[in-house]
C-alpha positions, 0 to 999 in steps of 0.5 A: 077648987081644982082645975076640973072644977074650974073647967066645969064652971067655966064651961057651964058659964060659957054655955049659959052666956051663949043661950042667954044671948040667943034667948034675949035676941028671940025675946026682943024680936018676939016683943018688938018685931025687930032685931035686937040693936046690937053694937055694929049693926044696922039696927043699932044705928037706927035705934032711938035712945029709948030702944037702946036703953030699953035693950041694954036694961033688958039684956042686963036683967037676963044676964043677971038671972042667967049668971045666978043660974049658971053659978047655982048649976056649976055648984050643983054639978061641982058637988055631984063630981066631987062625991 
């Protein structure tokens, strides 16, 4: 993998991570009516252990799905670039 391919893969992963973070926040707000209990926020200090664990699991599942999709997208983009 050359430098351009690495940059493409990195860009896709960073973009997917940003979009995923926003997606998790919006979904959490939609399902619970509260803002996401992220570290350092007032919501995190007031969240119950059950809410915090649920948010952690939910975030991890979404992150795993996004990582797989980003890897597949990067592979396709690199394949098109190398043709």
